[in-house]
N, C-alpha and C positions, 0 to 999 in steps of 0.2 A: 504494500500500500504506500502510495506517495502522497505527500501533502505539499500544497503551495503555501509558502509563508510570505506574507507581504508586510511591509512596514506602512502603517497608516499615516505616519508623519513624514513620508518621503517628500523630498523637495520636488516641486514641479518645475518644469523648464518653461520659462516665460520669455517674452521679448526683452524684458529688463535683464534677465540672466544672459541672454544672447548678446545684448549690447555690452554688458560688463565683461564678458569673455572676449569680445572683439576689441574693446578698449585695452584690456590687459595685453592682448597679442600685439596691438599697435604700439603700446608703450615699450614692450620688449623689443620689437623691431627697431624703434627709434633709439633705444638705449644701445643696441648692438651697432647701429649705424654710427652713432656718436663715438663709440669705442673704436670702430674701424677707422673713422676719420681722424681721431686723435693719434692713433698708432702710426698712421701713414702721413700725417701732416708734416710738411717741410721736406719730405723725401723727393728728390728729383726723379729717381728711377727705382722701380720695384721689380722683383722677379715676377714672372707670369704666374708661377705657382702660388705665391703669396696673395696676389690679386684674386686668383680663382678661389682660394680659401675664404677670403673676406666676402666675395660676392656669393659664394655658395652658402655661407653662414647666413647672410641676409636673405637669400632666396628661400632657405629653409624656414625662416620666420615670417616671410611675407604671406599675407592672406589675400590681398587684393590683386586681381588679374593685371591691372595696369602697372602695379609695382613689380610684379613678377616679370612682366614684359620688358620693363626697363632693365632689370637685372640680367635677364636672359640676353638682351641686346648687348649689354656690357661684356658678358661672357663670350658671346659670338665675336665681338670686336677684337678680343685679345687671344682668340683660340690659337692662332699660328705664330704668336710672338714669343720671344724668349724673355723680353723685358718690357715693362710698361711705364709710361710717364706717370709719376705720382699725381700730377694734376688731372690726368685722364681718369684715374680711379676716383679721385675726389669729386670730379664732375658727375660721374655715374652715380656715386652714393648720394650726392646732393640732389640729383634729379629723382632718384628713388624716394628720398625723404620728402621732397616736394609733392610727388605723386601720392604718397601716403597721407600727407596733410590734406590734400584736396579730397581724396576719397573719404577720409574720416569726417570731413565737414558735411558730407552727404548723410551721415548717420543721424544727424540732428534735424535734417530737413523733413518737414511734414507737408505732404501734398494733400490738399483737400479738394474734393470735387467742386466744380463750378456749377452752382445751382441757379444762376441768374439767366437772363435772356442773352443770347448771342447778338452782337450788334450787326 
């Protein structure tokens, strides 16, 4: 005989929970981006493998498709290089951070249906 045991006080998954998870992921992404930028700041040339490591770390944390596309573009741009200009990596990270900020601003956007008459 088997029995199903349930917890009556289990937490339900709501939109607020989803927003909180998304914000935590965004904050973690932004913290990692800042860490990568500070590590590579002021360096004229970086090895390709180091750049790939930083971009893959960020890609792993990115949840928004546009942010992932920016990072994937950065990876594609350095695929066949042995060294990368530090400024190029900084620009890619800055662009990904900007995209993350734009995407997160849409989380607070509320769209309400238009109930009036069309002109």
